[in-house]
ZADO-1210 file (C-alpha; in nm, 4 decimals, padded with zeros to 6 digits):
<atoms>
<atom x="-18.0099" y="01.9197" z="05.7062" code="PHE" pos="1"/>
<atom x="-17.8843" y="01.9850" z="06.0548" code="SER" pos="2"/>
<atom x="-18.0660" y="02.2190" z="06.2930" code="GLU" pos="3"/>
<atom x="-17.7317" y="02.3082" z="06.4513" code="GLU" pos="4"/>
<atom x="-17.6519" y="02.5323" z="06.1522" code="ARG" pos="5"/>
<atom x="-17.9267" y="02.7778" z="06.2352" code="PHE" pos="6"/>
<atom x="-17.9501" y="03.0308" z="06.5149" code="ALA" pos="7"/>
<atom x="-18.2725" y="03.0712" z="06.7083" code="TYR" pos="8"/>
<atom x="-18.4105" y="03.3540" z="06.9165" code="GLY" pos="9"/>
<atom x="-18.2527" y="03.6988" z="06.9011" code="GLU" pos="10"/>
<atom x="-17.9742" y="03.5937" z="06.6624" code="ASP" pos="11"/>
<atom x="-18.2098" y="03.4601" z="06.3959" code="ILE" pos="12"/>
<atom x="-18.1113" y="03.7452" z="06.1603" code="VAL" pos="13"/>
<atom x="-17.7628" y="03.5898" z="06.1269" code="SER" pos="14"/>
<atom x="-17.9238" y="03.2977" z="05.9411" code="ASN" pos="15"/>
<atom x="-18.0119" y="03.5353" z="05.6610" code="TYR" pos="16"/>
<atom x="-17.6982" y="03.7465" z="05.6372" code="GLN" pos="17"/>
<atom x="-17.3570" y="03.6042" z="05.5659" code="PRO" pos="18"/>
<atom x="-17.3043" y="03.9043" z="05.3353" code="SER" pos="19"/>
<atom x="-17.6142" y="04.0478" z="05.1697" code="GLY" pos="20"/>
<atom x="-17.9623" y="03.9617" z="05.2896" code="LEU" pos="21"/>
<atom x="-18.1418" y="03.6552" z="05.1604" code="LYS" pos="22"/>
<atom x="-18.4968" y="03.5328" z="05.1836" code="LEU" pos="23"/>
<atom x="-18.4172" y="03.1878" z="05.3249" code="LEU" pos="24"/>
<atom x="-18.1195" y="03.0620" z="05.5298" code="PRO" pos="25"/>
<atom x="-18.0107" y="02.8294" z="05.2487" code="TYR" pos="26"/>
<atom x="-18.0630" y="03.0860" z="04.9709" code="GLY" pos="27"/>
<atom x="-17.8172" y="03.3241" z="04.8097" code="GLU" pos="28"/>
<atom x="-17.7752" y="03.6918" z="04.8951" code="ALA" pos="29"/>
<atom x="-18.0127" y="03.9051" z="04.6891" code="ASP" pos="30"/>
<atom x="-17.9187" y="04.2615" z="04.5972" code="ILE" pos="31"/>
<atom x="-18.2771" y="04.3787" z="04.5482" code="LYS" pos="32"/>
<atom x="-18.3959" y="04.2339" z="04.8773" code="LEU" pos="33"/>
<atom x="-18.0923" y="04.3750" z="05.0587" code="THR" pos="34"/>
<atom x="-18.1291" y="04.7262" z="04.9164" code="ALA" pos="35"/>
<atom x="-18.5042" y="04.7508" z="04.9692" code="LEU" pos="36"/>
<atom x="-18.4957" y="04.6214" z="05.3253" code="ILE" pos="37"/>
<atom x="-18.2168" y="04.8620" z="05.4149" code="LEU" pos="38"/>
<atom x="-18.3962" y="05.1510" z="05.2438" code="ALA" pos="39"/>
<atom x="-18.7234" y="05.0940" z="05.4242" code="ILE" pos="40"/>
<atom x="-18.6063" y="04.9354" z="05.7522" code="GLU" pos="41"/>
<atom x="-18.6240" y="05.1622" z="06.0550" code="ASN" pos="42"/>
<atom x="-18.3434" y="04.9765" z="06.2319" code="ASN" pos="43"/>
<atom x="-18.0664" y="04.8703" z="05.9916" code="PRO" pos="44"/>
<atom x="-17.8314" y="04.8399" z="06.2909" code="ALA" pos="45"/>
<atom x="-17.9812" y="04.4981" z="06.3617" code="ARG" pos="46"/>
<atom x="-17.7835" y="04.3646" z="06.0656" code="TYR" pos="47"/>
<atom x="-17.4091" y="04.3173" z="06.0375" code="ASP" pos="48"/>
<atom x="-17.3299" y="04.6455" z="05.8668" code="GLN" pos="49"/>
<atom x="-16.9685" y="04.5583" z="05.7893" code="VAL" pos="50"/>
<atom x="-17.0792" y="04.2531" z="05.5898" code="SER" pos="51"/>
<atom x="-17.3554" y="04.4487" z="05.4208" code="LEU" pos="52"/>
<atom x="-17.1234" y="04.7311" z="05.3164" code="LYS" pos="53"/>
<atom x="-16.8694" y="04.4818" z="05.1848" code="GLN" pos="54"/>
<atom x="-17.1392" y="04.2995" z="04.9858" code="TYR" pos="55"/>
<atom x="-17.2874" y="04.6214" z="04.8460" code="LEU" pos="56"/>
<atom x="-16.9478" y="04.7628" z="04.7448" code="TYR" pos="57"/>
<atom x="-16.8613" y="04.4289" z="04.5773" code="GLU" pos="58"/>
<atom x="-17.1787" y="04.4478" z="04.3693" code="VAL" pos="59"/>
<atom x="-17.1180" y="04.8160" z="04.2918" code="TYR" pos="60"/>
<atom x="-16.7588" y="04.7595" z="04.1773" code="LYS" pos="61"/>
<atom x="-16.8205" y="04.4298" z="03.9952" code="ASN" pos="62"/>
<atom x="-16.7705" y="04.4830" z="03.6224" code="LYS" pos="63"/>
<atom x="-17.0340" y="04.2172" z="03.5527" code="GLU" pos="64"/>
<atom x="-17.3058" y="04.3968" z="03.7508" code="SER" pos="65"/>
<atom x="-17.5829" y="04.5410" z="03.5374" code="ASN" pos="66"/>
<atom x="-17.7222" y="04.8926" z="03.5764" code="LEU" pos="67"/>
<atom x="-18.0075" y="04.7772" z="03.8015" code="ASP" pos="68"/>
<atom x="-17.7664" y="04.6002" z="04.0385" code="GLU" pos="69"/>
<atom x="-17.5393" y="04.9042" z="04.0528" code="ILE" pos="70"/>
<atom x="-17.8297" y="05.1366" z="04.1321" code="VAL" pos="71"/>
<atom x="-17.9604" y="04.8949" z="04.3977" code="LEU" pos="72"/>
<atom x="-17.6155" y="04.8702" z="04.5553" code="SER" pos="73"/>
<atom x="-17.6033" y="05.2508" z="04.5747" code="LEU" pos="74"/>
<atom x="-17.9472" y="05.2538" z="04.7372" code="LEU" pos="75"/>
<atom x="-17.8273" y="05.0049" z="04.9973" code="GLY" pos="76"/>
<atom x="-17.5093" y="05.2012" z="05.0627" code="LEU" pos="77"/>
<atom x="-17.7030" y="05.5273" z="05.0949" code="ALA" pos="78"/>
<atom x="-17.9302" y="05.3559" z="05.3463" code="SER" pos="79"/>
<atom x="-17.6195" y="05.2718" z="05.5502" code="LEU" pos="80"/>
<atom x="-17.5079" y="05.6370" z="05.5328" code="ASP" pos="81"/>
<atom x="-17.2096" y="05.5645" z="05.3125" code="GLU" pos="82"/>
<atom x="-17.0591" y="05.8672" z="05.1315" code="PRO" pos="83"/>
<atom x="-17.1897" y="05.7912" z="04.7817" code="ILE" pos="84"/>
<atom x="-17.3574" y="06.1218" z="04.6957" code="LEU" pos="85"/>
<atom x="-17.1184" y="06.1917" z="04.4065" code="LEU" pos="86"/>
<atom x="-17.1798" y="05.8446" z="04.2617" code="SER" pos="87"/>
<atom x="-17.5556" y="05.9059" z="04.2774" code="LEU" pos="88"/>
<atom x="-17.5188" y="06.2417" z="04.1061" code="ARG" pos="89"/>
<atom x="-17.3120" y="06.0801" z="03.8325" code="GLU" pos="90"/>
<atom x="-17.5424" y="05.7839" z="03.7685" code="ILE" pos="91"/>
<atom x="-17.8664" y="05.9847" z="03.7739" code="GLN" pos="92"/>
<atom x="-17.7789" y="06.1213" z="03.4292" code="ASP" pos="93"/>
<atom x="-17.7407" y="05.7752" z="03.2758" code="GLU" pos="94"/>
<atom x="-17.9787" y="05.7706" z="02.9756" code="PRO" pos="95"/>
<atom x="-18.0512" y="05.3963" z="03.0078" code="LYS" pos="96"/>
<atom x="-18.2151" y="05.4281" z="03.3520" code="LEU" pos="97"/>
<atom x="-18.5718" y="05.3002" z="03.3674" code="ASN" pos="98"/>
<atom x="-18.8436" y="05.4418" z="03.5946" code="VAL" pos="99"/>
<atom x="-18.7752" y="05.1961" z="03.8763" code="GLU" pos="100"/>
<atom x="-18.4024" y="05.2687" z="03.8748" code="GLU" pos="101"/>
<atom x="-18.4712" y="05.6421" z="03.8829" code="LYS" pos="102"/>
<atom x="-18.6970" y="05.5890" z="04.1839" code="LEU" pos="103"/>
<atom x="-18.4257" y="05.3840" z="04.3574" code="TYR" pos="104"/>
<atom x="-18.1909" y="05.6778" z="04.3040" code="ILE" pos="105"/>
<atom x="-18.4518" y="05.9210" z="04.4393" code="ALA" pos="106"/>
<atom x="-18.4954" y="05.7001" z="04.7457" code="LEU" pos="107"/>
<atom x="-18.1171" y="05.6898" z="04.7903" code="ALA" pos="108"/>
<atom x="-18.0929" y="06.0698" z="04.7703" code="PHE" pos="109"/>
<atom x="-18.3735" y="06.0972" z="05.0229" code="ASN" pos="110"/>
<atom x="-18.2049" y="05.8507" z="05.2595" code="ASN" pos="111"/>
<atom x="-17.8896" y="06.0612" z="05.2456" code="LEU" pos="112"/>
<atom x="-18.0888" y="06.3737" z="05.3300" code="GLY" pos="113"/>
<atom x="-18.0803" y="06.5273" z="04.9836" code="SER" pos="114"/>
<atom x="-18.4564" y="06.5782" z="04.9543" code="LYS" pos="115"/>
<atom x="-18.4314" y="06.8401" z="04.6775" code="ASP" pos="116"/>
<atom x="-18.2522" y="06.5984" z="04.4466" code="GLU" pos="117"/>
<atom x="-18.4990" y="06.3231" z="04.5388" code="ALA" pos="118"/>
<atom x="-18.7931" y="06.5546" z="04.4625" code="LYS" pos="119"/>
<atom x="-18.6476" y="06.6508" z="04.1255" code="LYS" pos="120"/>
<atom x="-18.6194" y="06.2874" z="04.0161" code="ILE" pos="121"/>
<atom x="-18.9617" y="06.2026" z="04.1573" code="TYR" pos="122"/>
<atom x="-19.1260" y="06.4906" z="03.9702" code="LYS" pos="123"/>
<atom x="-18.9524" y="06.3799" z="03.6476" code="ASP" pos="124"/>
<atom x="-19.0954" y="06.0269" z="03.6680" code="VAL" pos="125"/>
<atom x="-19.4325" y="06.1004" z="03.8296" code="PHE" pos="126"/>
<atom x="-19.6138" y="06.1010" z="03.4936" code="LYS" pos="127"/>
<atom x="-19.4953" y="05.7418" z="03.4356" code="GLU" pos="128"/>
<atom x="-19.6618" y="05.6123" z="03.7530" code="LEU" pos="129"/>
<atom x="-20.0117" y="05.4686" z="03.7904" code="ALA" pos="130"/>
<atom x="-20.0586" y="05.4208" z="03.4167" code="LYS" pos="131"/>
<atom x="-20.1652" y="05.0590" z="03.3934" code="ASP" pos="132"/>
<atom x="-20.1260" y="04.7196" z="03.5572" code="GLU" pos="133"/>
<atom x="-19.7703" y="04.6951" z="03.4230" code="GLY" pos="134"/>
<atom x="-19.6618" y="04.9901" z="03.6342" code="SER" pos="135"/>
<atom x="-19.7825" y="04.8646" z="03.9734" code="VAL" pos="136"/>
<atom x="-19.4362" y="04.7941" z="04.1147" code="TYR" pos="137"/>
<atom x="-19.2986" y="05.1322" z="04.0044" code="ALA" pos="138"/>
<atom x="-19.6108" y="05.3002" z="04.1400" code="THR" pos="139"/>
<atom x="-19.5672" y="05.1313" z="04.4795" code="ALA" pos="140"/>
<atom x="-19.2051" y="05.2421" z="04.4833" code="LEU" pos="141"/>
<atom x="-19.3155" y="05.5908" z="04.3801" code="GLY" pos="142"/>
<atom x="-19.5554" y="05.5986" z="04.6757" code="ALA" pos="143"/>
<atom x="-19.2667" y="05.5211" z="04.9109" code="VAL" pos="144"/>
<atom x="-19.0539" y="05.7977" z="04.7569" code="VAL" pos="145"/>
<atom x="-19.3446" y="06.0451" z="04.7625" code="ALA" pos="146"/>
<atom x="-19.4039" y="05.9743" z="05.1294" code="SER" pos="147"/>
<atom x="-19.0353" y="06.0210" z="05.2075" code="GLY" pos="148"/>
<atom x="-19.0129" y="06.3583" z="05.0381" code="ILE" pos="149"/>
<atom x="-19.3302" y="06.4890" z="05.1994" code="GLY" pos="150"/>
<atom x="-19.5712" y="06.4499" z="04.9072" code="GLU" pos="151"/>
<atom x="-19.8259" y="06.2744" z="05.1297" code="ILE" pos="152"/>
<atom x="-20.1341" y="06.3346" z="04.9124" code="GLU" pos="153"/>
<atom x="-19.9561" y="06.1968" z="04.6052" code="GLN" pos="154"/>
<atom x="-19.8288" y="05.9025" z="04.8082" code="ALA" pos="155"/>
<atom x="-20.1845" y="05.8237" z="04.9187" code="ASP" pos="156"/>
<atom x="-20.3152" y="05.8442" z="04.5619" code="LEU" pos="157"/>
<atom x="-20.0354" y="05.6245" z="04.4285" code="LEU" pos="158"/>
<atom x="-20.0883" y="05.3675" z="04.7010" code="TRP" pos="159"/>
<atom x="-20.4618" y="05.3655" z="04.6296" code="GLU" pos="160"/>
<atom x="-20.3772" y="05.2745" z="04.2688" code="PHE" pos="161"/>
<atom x="-20.1544" y="04.9928" z="04.3964" code="VAL" pos="162"/>
<atom x="-20.4307" y="04.8612" z="04.6197" code="GLU" pos="163"/>
<atom x="-20.6894" y="04.8757" z="04.3428" code="LEU" pos="164"/>
<atom x="-20.4689" y="04.7357" z="04.0672" code="THR" pos="165"/>
<atom x="-20.1813" y="04.5540" z="04.2310" code="GLY" pos="166"/>
<atom x="-20.3749" y="04.3127" z="04.4427" code="PHE" pos="167"/>
<atom x="-20.5408" y="04.1825" z="04.1280" code="ASN" pos="168"/>
<atom x="-20.1908" y="04.0804" z="04.0235" code="ASN" pos="169"/>
<atom x="-20.1078" y="03.9519" z="04.3734" code="GLU" pos="170"/>
<atom x="-19.8685" y="04.2413" z="04.4398" code="LEU" pos="171"/>
<atom x="-19.8804" y="04.3030" z="04.8122" code="SER" pos="172"/>
<atom x="-19.5293" y="04.4280" z="04.8801" code="ASN" pos="173"/>
<atom x="-19.2382" y="04.6088" z="04.7166" code="LEU" pos="174"/>
<atom x="-19.0494" y="04.2986" z="04.6095" code="TYR" pos="175"/>
<atom x="-19.1451" y="04.1451" z="04.2745" code="GLU" pos="176"/>
</atoms>
């Protein structure tokens, strides 16, 4: 493969973003990676926001997208300050949402500045967190949400569970 295809230096991000973000320059855009990086990144302006919005809206509107992909696309769009509050309010009542998807929605509400709605969802799913080794990812995500909504003590406790349990399963970040 040719080195001319890849940018070096300050423009290295362009290697990973023709639309959505991807882990490697030759990989495909990944909705989960894109949404989580945008949700947690302190400087989303370093990415091409037009391409990201286009990618996220394509996933959101795609009839073949599953519920998880739709929720992740909304999280990404909320992280880019897109006006999707009504869509979040509509999807939060979907009975098929799992704990992780509910936490993505809470994180999206929080990123849009709707802390009360984020807190409500967080409090509804809190009892499902830190149960066993199978809930490490959701617990880590719950710690991020708790921190964002000002529940610092709960965030610390949840993260302690992740450190004690998750590292046994080689979980060291929010991406499974």
